[in-house]
N, C-alpha and C positions, 0 to 999 in steps of 0.2 A: 610407562605413562605417557600418553600422547600430547603433543603440543597445548592443545587446549585444557587437558588436564593439569600441567604444569602451570599454566597461566592461573586458572582457578585456585590451586593450591598456594601459589604464592600471594595470590591478592586477599583469599580468605585468613591465610596465616598472618599476614602483615596486620590485617584488621583485627584479628584476635589479640594479637601481641600489643597493638595500640590499646585496646581495651583493657588489657590485663596491665599494662604500664599505667594508665591512668588511675585504674583501681588501686595501684600499689601506691600512687602517690597521695591519693586521697586519704587511704588508710593509715599511711604514716604521718603525715604532716596536718591532715586537716580533722582527723576523728578526734583527737583528744582536744583539741580547740572547740570543735564542735560539741563535744561531752560538757567542756566546762562551761561553754556558751547556754546550752539547754539547763544547765544546774543554776546558774545565775538567774535565769529565767523565771526559774520555778521558785527559787528564794526570794526573789523581789516580788512574786506574785504572792507569797504567804506573808512578807512584811508589810505589803500594802493592806492587805486584810487585816493584819494585827492592828494598825495605826486606826483603822475604822472603829474597831470595837472599843467597849468601855473594859475598863481593868478587871471586873469582875466577869463579862463575857470572855474575856481572853484567857484568865486563869481556868474557867469552867470548860473552855474549848481546846485546851493543850492537846489533850490527849485524841481527839478527834482529827485534828489538824495534823498531827505526828503519824496516825496512821493512814491518813489519806494521800499525803504527800511523802511517805516515808522519810521523815526527817526528824531531828531532835530539837526541842526547844527548851532552854533553861532561862532562869532570870533570878537578878539578884539587885539589892538596893544600889541605886547611882550614885549616892551621896557619899559611899564609902571610899575609902583610898584606893589607889590602883592597885596595890599589892593584895588588898582584902578582896576588891573585885576579881583579880584573877585567880585568888586560890578558892573562894568561892565556886567560881564558873567552873575550875579544874572539877571541885569536889562533886558538883552538881551533875557533870558530865560523867564522872565515873560511875555515879547511881544508874547512869541510862547504859552503864557498859561502853562508855567511850573513854579508852585511856589514850591520852595524846602525849608524845615526848616533846613534841615542840608547840607551845603555846602560849602566847601573852599578848595583850592589849596594851600598847603604849600609850602614856600620858596624852600625847598629841592628838591620836583617834578618841580618846576616851572623852577629851575636852571638846571635840567635832560633834560626838554622839550627844553630849550632854546640852549642846546650842542646837538640838533638832536636827542633824544630819544623820547619815547613815554610812557605816564603813563596811567594806567587803575585805576579805583577808583570806587568803589560801595557805593553810599551813601545811607544808610537806613532810610527812612522816616517814623517813626514809627506810627505817629498819621495819616496818609496817607494810611498806610497798604499798603506801596507800596516801593519800592527801585529805585535810579536812578543810571543808569550804565553809566559813563562818560568815553572817551578816549581823553586825550590831546596831540596835535602834533604842531610843528611849521611849518608854511608855510610862507616862505620869512619872513616879519616884523610883522605876525600875529601868535597869539596863536589861535589854532581851536580846538572847543570842539564839539566832536561828541558824542550824549548821546540818550539815550532811557530809560523810564519808566518800571520797571518790578513790577508787582503786587505782593504782596504775595499770596504765593501759599498754603498757610494753609488751607483757605476755599475752594478752590477748591480740594485740597487733600482730605478734610474732605467729600465733597460732591463726589468725586470719590469713597472713601471708603465705603460711604453709599450706592452708586449705586451697588458697588461691593458685598456687603453684601446681598443687594435683588437679586442680579443674583444668588450668591450662594444658597439663600434659595430656589430660583425657580429650580435651579439644582439638589439639593436634591430632590425635589418633582418629578421632570422630571426623574430622576433616579430610583426612586422607581416605578413609571408606566412603565418605559421602562423594568426595571428588570423583574418586574412580569411578563409582555408580554412575553419576551424574554426567560426567565426561564421556562414558561408554555409551549411556542412552542419546548424548547429544551429538557425539561424532559419529555414531553408527549412520544415523540419517543424513548427516552432513556428508558421510565419506560414499554413501550412495547416491547424493545428489552430484557430487563431484563427478564420479564415475559416469553418470547420466549426462553430465555437462560436457565432457569430454568426448563421448560418443555422439552427442550433437554436433560438436567441432569437427567430429570427422564425418559428418552428414550420415551418421546411424541415427535415427531421431527415435530413441527409446523413451520409455515413460519411468517416472519413479513411483512406488508403490510405498509410501509412507503415511502411518496413521498415528500422530503423536497429539493430536488435538491443541495445536499450538501454532506459534508464527512458522516454526519450521515445516509443518502441513503445507500452511497459505503458500511458502515459499515453492514447496514440491509441486501444488496444484498451479501455479504460476509458469513454473517450468516445463510442465506437461502440456498447458495451453500454448506456450511459446514452442514447443517441438512439435504440436500438431499444427501451428501455422506456419511454420517455418517448412515442415514436411509438405505440405500443400504448396507452399510458394516453390519449393525446390523441385516438385513435380510439375507445377505450372511452367516455370522455368526450362524445364528440361523438354516439356512438350512443346513449349514456343521455339525452344532453339531447332529442335526437330522441324516444326512448322517453318520456320526461317529457312532451313537448308532446301525444304522441298520449293518454298516460294522463290527462293532464289533460283533454283534450277527451273521454276515455271517462267520467271522473269525472263531468265536468258532464252528460255524457249520461246517466249512471246516476243523479245526482240531481236533473235537472231533470224526467225523466220521472214518477218516483213523487210528485215535488212537485205536478206539473202535475196529475197524476190526482186527487191529495188535496185539491187546490184546487177542481178542477172538482166532485167529487162533494160538497165541502163547501157550494159554491155551490147544488148540487142539492138538498140538505138544507134550506138556507135558505130556498129557493122552493118548496119543498113537492113536489118531484119524486121523493123517495126511493121505490123501490118495495120496502125492505126488505133491499136488498144493498149500499147506499151504505156504511154504517158498516163492513161486513166489508171493502171494497174500500179504504177509507181506512186500516183496521189492517193490510192486508197491504201496502199501498206503505210505510206506517211502518215495518214489520219490514224491508222491502227496504233502507230507508235505514238502519238500526240494524245490519243486518248488513254493509253496506258500510262503515259507520264503524267497527266491531269490526274487521273484516279489515284496515281501514287501521293502526288501532292494534296489531294484533298484528303486524304486519310491522315496524313502527316499533321494537316493543319488541324483536325477535329480537336485534339486535347487543349490547342492553343486560343482559338477563336472564343471570344466572348459569346454567352447567350443572351440574345435581345429579345426578350420575351413581348408578345402583343396579342390581343384577341381577336379572332378572326372565325370565320366559318369553314369549317374542315372539310365539309361536304363540297362547298362550292371549289375549294382548292384542289381537292383530288379530281374533281370533273374537268377543270382548267388543266390539270396535268395531263388527264388521260386523252384529251384530243391529240397531243402530238404523236400518240403511238395508233390512231385509228387506222392511217395507211397501212401500216406494218401488219396490224391484226388481221385488216382485210385481205392483204395480199397471202397472209398464212392462214386465211379461213379460221382465225380465232373467235371466239364468241366471249363476250363478258356479261354477267349478271351481277347486277348492283341491287342489293336491298338495303333501304335505310328506313327507321321508323320515323324520321324527322327530315324534313327539307332542309333545315337548318340547326346545325349544332355547332355551337361556338367553343372553341378551345383556348386557354392561354399557354402560348409557346413561341419558339422562334420561327416565324413563318418561312424563311429560306432554308432552314434546315429540315424542317418537314417536307419541304420540296424534295430535298435530295433523299428523303428516306422513301417518300411515294415513288419517286422515278426509280430508285433501285428494286423496291419490292415489285413494281409493274414490270420493269426489264427483265427480272427473274424469271415472273410468272411467263412473259411471253415467251423467252429463251427456252426454259426448261419444260413448259405443258406438253403432256403425252396425249391428252385427250381433247385437246384444242378448245379447251373451256376454263375459264377463269372467273371466280365466283369472290364478290366483294361484299361486305357486309359492315354498315355503320349502325351501331345501337348505341343509343342516349341511355346511359344510367343515372343515377342520382348523382353523383358527384363526378363521373368520368364517361368519356366516350370509349366505347369498345371498337376498334377496328380490326377486321379479319380479311386475308387474302388467300384463297385456297386453288390449288392447280393441280393437275394429275401428274405423276412423276414416276418414274421406274422403281421398283421396290427398294426402300432405301434400308440400310443397317441402323437399327435403333440405337446401339451403342454408340454411334458415330454423329447422330442426328444433332445433340447437344453441342458439340464442337462446331456447328456450322458457324457460329457467331464469332468465334475466333479469327483474329487477322493472321492470313497466310495459310489457312487450313482450306484444304480441299478434298471433296469426298473421293477422289480416285487419283492414285498418282499418275495414271496415264492421261490425266487431264482431257478427257474425252469432252468435246464441245456439249454432247447432249447431257452432261451430268453435273459439271462443274467449271469453275471461271478461274480468276486469278485468286480469289480468295478475300477480296478487298470491301468488296460490294456490301455485304452484311455485317461486316467488321464496323464499317462506316455508320451503318443503322444502330448497332449496337452502342456506338460511342456516343451518338447523338441522344438516343433513348436514355441513357445512363448519365448524362450531364443533365437532362430535363428532369430525371428522377421517375420517369415512367417505367410502370411494369411491362413486361414484353416476354416472348416467348415462342416456340415452335412445337407443332403438333403432327404426327403422322399417324395416317390412316391406311388403309388398303390401297396400295397404289396413288395416295394423295398426300399432299404436304400443305400445311396452314401456318401462315405467320400472324400473330396476333400482338397488340399492343392496346394498352388502358391510357388514354390521354386525358390530363388534366382539365376538367370542365369550366368554362368561365362562370361563375355563379351572378 
């Protein structure tokens, strides 16, 4: 028997033993007293009824009362002597087939009855293994005895105890069988849950298949949900670790190149090889390093900075940001087409952080467009404002496109500038949008990519 079965057996056995012990005590010590109490209660009811009747009604009603209550009633003249009264009572009881070896009403009790009282006496008939309970009352000029024979309860109690002992033994056997069945049905799913939990602790995210329609099944469902979430979290963490390794390699590359160039051109200046462009090159490379560091700091602050929402015209904000890129787009011969069904569309958001989003999306579109065309759309909906930005791009792998939002993720390990950057720009966009609670996403078409977001409209 398993541990749970032993605990169940011991607990149920103790409960049955306590019930048996209480039953034994009640039977042996309280059953005789309770039987006598109920007998007195019945006799008192009869004597009270007799006192309310007239003498003639009482005499005519004796047979009915005896049959109804299963008792014996006799009466004798009350003014006789004590001896005559006792012998007369014995004689009349013997006619009712009640023979008593010990029966006598003493003078003091007889006097008390004559004065209107009532005397209850229990006569123990040892050889007959019974007792006779008698109640004496006065009725006009008569002494009335209302009595009943009470069998000794020792044999009955002994029989009940023996019967209870058999029940106790049968109960123990039944408990053993039930505990074995129950513990098997309970411990089997628990053992399965324990094995699943051990597998999960070893990063083997299995599931339990338990159908018990009780709390154990609810626990199994919860463990399965936990297993799924832990599995997903583990996969995400593994992927992020891989992306982090790539990112560290990328950052190393991004920092190593400008530092090497700055050092090389500095040595050239030192050796007198400067043709007038070396300082400009060094400044440009240090600017690249500064830009990368600023992007890293910006990304690390996204989760910590508070969101300060306000209401503003998002279309005007986008146009004001776009002006900064006009010269760059003209130099690259990039055309931008902006479609808006309203000139003013007000949203509620953090204005500074929305500027960061538009800057990143415009920069990406300018940097990666392959058809030298960018399409922007603002569309006012019932409760939201939809923003789309689309540009041409080399054919992308659909299986990788959703990972484009993840920090440190790049589409190509070769870090071709034509396709990917450090992997932080869109991660910053994702962090800001999620903190605002805005829906966002990315779609790919044939050699085109589109980013979209639904912004909360100011009502």
